[in-house]
C-alpha positions in Angstrom: 105.4 119.4 73.3 101.7 118.6 72.3 101.3 116.5 75.4 101.8 119.5 77.6 99.2 121.6 75.7 96.1 122.8 77.5 93.1 121.6 75.6 90.1 123.7 74.9 86.7 122.9 73.2 84.2 125.4 71.9 80.4 124.9 71.5 79.4 128.4 70.1 76.8 128.8 67.4 77.4 132.5 66.8 80.1 132.4 64.2 81.4 135.9 64.8 81.7 135.2 68.5 83.4 131.8 67.7 85.9 133.5 65.4 86.7 136.2 67.9 87.5 133.7 70.6 89.4 131.3 68.4 91.6 134.4 67.3 92.3 135.1 71.0 93.1 131.4 71.7 95.4 131.2 68.6 97.5 133.9 70.1 98.1 131.9 73.2 100.7 129.2 72.5 99.7 127.0 75.4 96.0 126.3 74.3 95.0 123.9 71.7 91.5 123.9 70.4 89.8 120.5 69.7 86.4 119.5 68.5 83.7 119.2 71.2 81.8 115.9 71.3 84.7 113.6 70.7 84.4 112.1 74.1 87.9 113.2 74.8 88.8 115.0 78.0 89.2 118.7 77.9 90.8 121.2 80.2 88.4 123.9 79.2 84.9 124.1 77.5 83.5 127.4 76.3 79.7 127.0 75.8 77.2 129.5 74.4 74.0 129.8 76.3 70.9 130.0 74.2 67.2 130.8 74.9 66.4 127.7 76.9 68.3 128.4 80.0 67.0 125.4 82.0 68.1 123.0 79.2 71.4 124.8 78.9 72.3 124.5 82.6 71.2 121.0 82.8 73.7 120.3 80.0 76.4 122.2 81.9 75.8 120.1 85.1 75.8 116.9 83.1 79.2 117.8 81.5 80.6 118.7 84.8 79.3 115.4 86.5 80.9 113.5 83.6 84.5 114.6 84.6 85.2 115.1 80.9 85.8 118.8 81.3 88.1 120.6 83.8 86.5 124.1 83.8 83.4 125.5 81.9 83.1 129.1 80.7 79.9 130.4 79.4 79.3 133.0 76.8 75.9 134.8 75.9 74.5 138.1 74.7 72.0 137.8 77.7 73.2 139.6 80.8 70.3 139.2 83.2 71.4 139.1 86.8 69.4 135.7 87.2 71.6 134.1 84.5 74.8 135.3 86.1 73.8 134.0 89.5 72.6 130.7 88.0 76.0 130.4 86.2 77.8 131.0 89.5 75.9 128.5 91.5 76.3 125.9 88.8 80.1 126.1 89.3 80.9 128.1 86.0 84.1 129.8 86.6 84.0 132.7 84.0 81.2 134.4 81.8 82.2 136.1 78.5 79.7 138.7 77.5 78.8 139.3 73.8 79.9 141.1 71.8 83.3 139.7 72.8 86.1 142.1 74.1 89.2 140.3 73.0 91.4 141.8 75.5 89.1 140.7 78.3 88.9 137.2 76.9 92.7 137.1 76.7 93.0 138.1 80.5 90.4 135.4 81.3 92.3 132.7 79.4 95.7 133.7 81.0 94.1 133.5 84.4 92.7 130.1 83.6 96.2 128.9 82.5 97.7 130.2 85.7 95.1 128.3 87.9 95.5 125.1 85.8 99.4 125.2 86.1 99.2 125.8 89.8 96.9 122.9 90.2 99.2 120.6 88.0 102.2 121.6 90.0 100.5 120.7 93.3 99.4 117.4 91.9 103.1 116.8 91.0 104.1 117.2 94.6 104.5 114.3 96.9 101.2 112.8 97.5 100.1 112.5 101.3 102.4 115.3 102.4 100.2 116.6 105.2 99.0 114.7 108.2 95.3 114.4 109.0 94.7 114.8 112.8 91.2 113.8 113.8 90.0 115.3 117.0 87.0 113.2 118.2 84.9 113.6 121.3 83.9 110.6 123.4 80.6 112.6 124.2 79.2 116.0 123.9 80.7 118.8 126.0 84.2 117.3 126.7 85.9 120.3 125.0 86.7 118.8 121.5 86.5 122.2 119.7 88.7 123.9 122.3 91.4 121.4 121.8 91.1 121.3 117.9 91.2 125.2 117.7 94.1 125.6 120.1 96.0 122.7 118.6 95.8 124.2 115.2 96.9 127.7 116.4 99.9 126.0 118.3 100.9 124.0 115.3 101.2 127.1 113.1 104.0 128.4 115.4 105.9 125.1 115.1 109.8 124.9 114.8 112.2 124.9 112.9 109.6 126.7 110.7 105.9 127.5 111.1 103.7 124.8 109.9 100.9 125.4 107.4 97.6 124.3 109.0 94.0 124.1 108.0 91.2 123.5 110.4 88.1 121.7 109.2 84.9 121.7 111.3 82.8 118.6 110.8 80.3 119.3 113.5 77.3 119.2 111.2 74.8 121.1 113.3 76.7 122.7 116.2 80.0 123.7 114.5 81.4 126.6 116.6 84.9 127.1 115.2 83.9 130.5 113.6 82.6 131.6 117.1 85.8 130.4 118.9 88.0 132.4 116.4 85.6 135.4 116.0 85.5 135.1 112.2 82.7 135.2 109.6 83.7 132.8 106.7 82.2 133.5 103.4 82.2 129.8 102.4 81.8 126.5 104.0 82.5 122.9 103.0 78.9 122.4 101.7 80.0 125.0 99.0 82.9 122.8 98.1 80.9 119.7 98.0 78.2 121.3 95.6 81.2 122.4 93.3 83.4 119.4 93.6 84.0 119.3 89.8 85.8 122.6 90.3 88.0 121.3 93.1 91.8 122.1 92.6 94.4 123.8 94.7 93.5 127.2 93.4 89.8 126.8 94.2 90.5 125.3 97.5 92.7 128.3 98.7 90.2 130.8 97.3 87.3 129.6 99.5 89.3 129.0 102.8 89.2 131.7 105.4 92.5 132.8 106.8 92.7 133.7 110.6 95.0 136.3 112.1 97.1 133.4 113.7 97.9 132.0 110.3 95.7 129.0 110.2 93.0 128.5 107.4 89.5 127.5 108.3 86.8 125.6 106.5 83.6 125.7 108.6 80.4 123.5 108.4 77.2 124.7 106.6 74.9 126.9 108.6 71.6 125.5 107.3 70.1 122.0 108.1 69.3 121.7 104.3 73.0 121.5 103.6 74.3 119.1 106.0 73.8 116.1 103.7 75.5 117.5 100.6 78.8 115.8 101.6 79.5 112.2 100.9 82.5 109.9 101.9 83.9 110.3 98.5 83.6 114.0 98.4 85.1 114.4 101.9 88.0 112.1 100.9 88.7 114.3 97.8 88.8 117.5 99.8 91.1 115.9 102.5 93.5 114.4 99.9 93.8 117.8 98.3 94.3 119.4 101.7 97.3 117.0 102.2 99.0 118.4 99.2 98.7 122.0 100.4 99.1 121.8 104.1 101.4 120.3 106.7 98.5 119.6 109.0 94.9 119.1 108.6 93.1 119.3 112.0 89.4 118.1 112.0 87.0 118.9 114.7 84.8 115.8 114.2 82.4 116.2 117.2 80.8 112.9 118.1 78.8 111.4 115.3 79.7 108.0 113.7 78.1 108.3 110.2 79.5 107.3 106.8 81.4 110.6 106.4 83.0 110.4 109.9 83.9 106.8 109.3 85.5 107.8 106.0 87.6 110.5 108.0 88.6 107.8 110.6 89.8 105.6 107.8 92.2 108.0 106.2 93.3 109.9 109.4 96.9 109.6 110.3 96.2 110.0 114.1 92.9 110.2 116.2 92.9 112.4 119.4 90.1 110.9 121.3 88.9 113.5 123.9 87.4 112.6 127.2 87.1 113.7 130.8 87.7 111.6 133.9 84.0 110.7 134.4 82.4 107.3 134.3 80.1 108.3 131.2 83.2 109.8 129.4 85.4 106.7 130.0 82.6 104.3 129.2 82.1 105.9 125.9 85.9 105.8 125.2 85.8 102.1 125.9 82.9 101.6 123.5 84.5 103.7 120.8 87.8 101.8 121.1 85.9 98.5 120.8 84.0 99.8 117.8 87.2 101.1 116.0 88.7 97.6 116.6 85.7 95.8 115.2 85.7 98.1 112.0 89.5 97.7 111.6 90.4 101.3 111.7 92.1 103.3 112.8 95.0 100.9 113.4 96.7 100.2 116.8 98.8 103.1 117.8 96.8 105.7 115.8 94.5 106.5 118.6 95.7 108.8 121.5 93.5 109.4 124.4 93.5 112.9 125.7 92.0 113.7 129.2 90.6 117.2 129.2 89.7 119.3 132.2 92.1 117.2 134.3 92.2 117.7 137.9 94.6 115.8 140.3 91.9 115.4 142.8 89.5 113.8 140.5 87.4 110.9 141.9 88.8 108.6 139.1 92.6 108.5 139.1 94.7 108.2 135.8 95.9 104.7 136.9 92.2 103.6 137.3 91.3 105.1 134.0 94.2 103.4 132.2 93.2 100.1 133.8 89.5 100.5 132.6 90.7 101.4 129.1 93.6 99.0 128.9 95.5 101.9 127.3 97.9 104.5 128.4 96.6 108.2 128.5 98.7 110.2 125.9 98.0 113.7 127.1 96.4 115.8 129.9 94.9 119.2 129.5 94.4 121.1 132.9 91.0 122.1 134.1 91.0 125.9 133.8 87.5 127.0 133.2 87.9 130.8 133.6 90.8 130.9 131.1 89.2 128.7 128.6 85.8 130.4 128.7 87.5 133.9 128.5 89.2 132.7 125.3 85.9 131.4 123.8 84.0 134.5 124.8 86.6 136.7 123.2 86.9 134.7 120.1 90.7 134.2 120.7 93.1 131.3 121.0 94.5 130.4 124.5 98.0 131.5 123.3 96.6 135.1 122.6 95.0 135.6 126.0 97.0 133.4 128.4 100.3 132.2 126.9 101.7 131.0 130.2 98.8 129.3 131.5 99.0 125.5 132.2 96.1 124.7 129.9 98.0 126.6 127.1 101.2 124.8 127.7 99.3 121.4 127.8 97.9 121.9 124.3 101.3 123.2 123.1 102.8 119.8 124.3 100.2 117.9 122.1 101.4 120.1 119.1 105.0 119.5 120.0 104.4 115.7 119.9 103.2 116.1 116.3 106.1 118.2 115.1 108.8 116.3 117.0 110.2 119.5 118.6 109.1 121.8 121.4 106.7 124.6 120.5 107.5 127.6 122.8 
């Protein structure tokens, strides 16, 4: 049916190149060529690059920002490395050299069709499938990253089937998840934010790093010049797509309360607010609970207080803490400095180095509360 066709537009001045590409497209039943410039949305635009590279790339960026086109391919007789790098950084998915190799163009187009159909299938799945779990620290140094990382690695072993889990590091300056897992990701969420027009399920999965435990990781940018590229709308788009592809999205939010972190709070299904049994920690928890109530999100029952580095002989008892906060403590994580630091220094999860330790069992219990069954 015509409504199911993939629409493509060509903006190519070289008539020989245009005829060659049209010939390849005509051999692929699923693609329908339409006139470019009709203000209609297109799934694909194939654009020829001329002599004025700056002007051409400004046009590409303008087209992408308009939302009128799904993907942009470029074609040119010029093959300078700078041009190809610029194309990649602009978010162009494919580059077709001239003269045209028809078989290569056919492969490129078939790959595009596969990506688009995968994305459409994901969009047809039930929206809001995955749960967003926001791990938020009451202050610095309370062990937020330790709990986020080990919660994610515990969830992936869930029952009756392993859960699909992605771990998102929103610590803008001090993100340490790659260190905790001993990985060197090639991409970070700043890369996604810069190429938001390309965002679909295929692109998302291609930039995530997969850890040996089975979890996927999207770390923060490493440079200070990149920390402001994400906006609340961009982060919301990333998270909503993650919902469609994963059972659980675990966010290590750190401590900031800026526009982006407030957007994450707004759309989170559950917030694990991490503290220790100290006066500064509990005071900050109380302030945060008051702030959340004033802002109207998260709603009552969505915030679960977790006491990390718990010791039975703490100067402040659990009863005193609950009285101060006027809220029950949801979970306790034992104080086990040696085991925890050993895991961090080795870049491994607690399960990998001390599966029977109390601290490991405590975090597994938190994971069990999310899946509704015991994680062994």
